[in-house]
N, C-alpha and C positions, 0 to 999 in steps of 0.2 A: 597269252593267245592262244584260240585252239590250234591244235595239231591240224585239225582239219580243213584250216584256211589256208595253209600251205601244202595241204597234200594234194598232188596229182590226180588223174581219175585213175591210173592203172595203180595208185598207190592206195587208194579206198577199197577199204573188204568187200567184196561181192553182197553182205548182206546187207539190203538197204536200211531196215528196220534199227540193227546196230550205228549208222550213218546220222542215221534222225535223233536217237539216243543222245548219240556224243552232239549235236547240232544241239538240241533241247537243252541236254546238260551244260553246255556253253551258252547259250544267248536268252534261253527262258526269262528268267529273273530279270537281265533288262531291259525285255520288249515287253516283258507285264506292266513292270516300271514305269517305263514309257506309256503305255496303252491305255494305263487306269488313269491317267491326269485328262483323257478324253474322254471316258465313260462315264454312263451316268451312274453304274453300279461293278459289283465285281465278277456280278455272271457273265455282263457285256464284255468288260474286261477278257476275260478266260474264252470267251466263244471267238473275239479276235485273232487274239495269242494261239488257239488251236486249229482255227484256219487260216494262219500264217504258217503255222507248220504243217498242216495238208498241202498247204500250195509248193512248201519246201520241199517234200516228200513228192510232190508229183514232179516235180523239177530238179532232181538230185542229180542227174548227168549232168545237165548245163552246170548249175554249182561247184560241182566238183569237178569239171573240166579243164580247169585252170588255176590260176591264184590268186585270182582275185576274193578279198576278204567276203565271207556270207553276209555279216551283220547288217551292213547297211542295205542290202539286198532283202533283208528280213525287215530290218524297218521301215523300207519302202513299200512292201505288200503289207504292212498293219496298218499305216498311215493312209493306202490306197482303200483299205478294207475299212479304215474309221470312217475314210469321207465318203464311200458310198453307202454304210450305214446311216450318219448323218442325212443325206440326200432323201435314203428310204424312209426315216422315221417325218422327215417333213413334208414326204408326200402322201402319207398314209394319216387318214385321219384318228385323233387322238382316242382311242380305244380304255372305256373304262373296264375296270375290273368285274368280270361278275358278281353277282352274291350268291353265298351259299344259299342252296335251297332251305326252305325253311322247315324245322322240324315238323310243325303246324300241332305242338303239344299232343295233348291225352285224346284227342277224336282224330289224330293222325290214320291210326290203323283201325277206326272204325268207318273211316272215308274209303279204304281200301277196299274192304270188305262191302261195303255197301257197292262200289262201282265193280265189283267181280258179278256182286249178285243181279245188278243192271244190265252187267253184258250177258250174263248166261242167260236172263229172262228173253233179253233180245234174239239171241239166238236160238234158244227153242221156237220161238214164233218163225223162223224161217224155214223153209220148206228142206227136206232133207236132202237134196240137190246141192243148194245152195249152202247149206254149213257146213258139208263135207268137203265143199270146196275152199271155204274159208278156212276151216280148221286144218287142213291138210296145208293149205301156203302158207296162213300165219304163224299157226301154233307149231306145225314139225318143219315148218321152215323147206318145203317143196317145193321147185321150182314146176311152172306151167306145164310142162314138156313131162317130167315126171308124175303129175297128175292125172293128166292125158291117159299114160299108158297105164298107169295103177288101174284108174278107174274105165278104161276101153273107149273114151269120147277121144273126137279131135281136139285137138291144143285150142282150137277156135271158141269150140263150145262151154273150153274150161273157161277161157279168158270170159266169154259173155256171160256164164256163171258167176265170174268172178266180179262184176261188175253189176249186176244185178242183186248180186247179195250184198253187197256195200251200201247199196242204196238200200234196200231193204232194211237193212240194220240201223243206218242214218236214221231211215225214218222212222225208225220202230222207237231208237235212243232218243229221237227230240218230242214224242208224244208225253206228255204228260202223266204219268203213273201207267203205259201202253206195258213196257218193259217186264214189269213185276208182277205182270197176272200172266 
C-alpha cells in the first residue's frame, strides 16, 4: 500500500509533480492492466491512463485531503473515460484510414514541371497589377493590408484585384493550350 494513501494533506510534499509521480508509480501498472481489457489497442489504453492521471493531478488537493485510498478514485475515473470513449466511438461515423499519396511513378516529376509551366504561362497573361497582388498574397504570404500599404492603394482595391486576378487565372487555366502561349 502506498504511503500516499494514508498521508494527510499536511504531510504531502509541496511538489505536486512528486506526488503525481508517487501516484503513478503505485497505481499505473494496475490501472493500465484494467484499462487494456476494454480498449481496442495499446495506444487507446495509454491515452485513457494518461487522461486519468491528468485528472488526478488536477484533483490532487482533494485526493490528498483525507485518508481515503486513491486507487478506487483512479479506477472510477478510468471507467468513466472508457464509457465516454465508447459512446463517442458509437456516435461518430466509421472513418477509413487515408491511402498514402501515390508516387506517380517516373512521370510524377514531369507532371510537376508541366503544372509549373502551365501556371507560369497563365500568370504571364495577367495584367501586372493583378499578377503583383496574386504573387504578394499567395507566394509571399502577405496580408491584404500589407499589400495595400506596399502598393499604396486601398485594401478594397487589393481585394478587388485579387478577386479579378483569380477569376482571370482560372479562365486562362481552363482554356485548352492558352496558358502555354
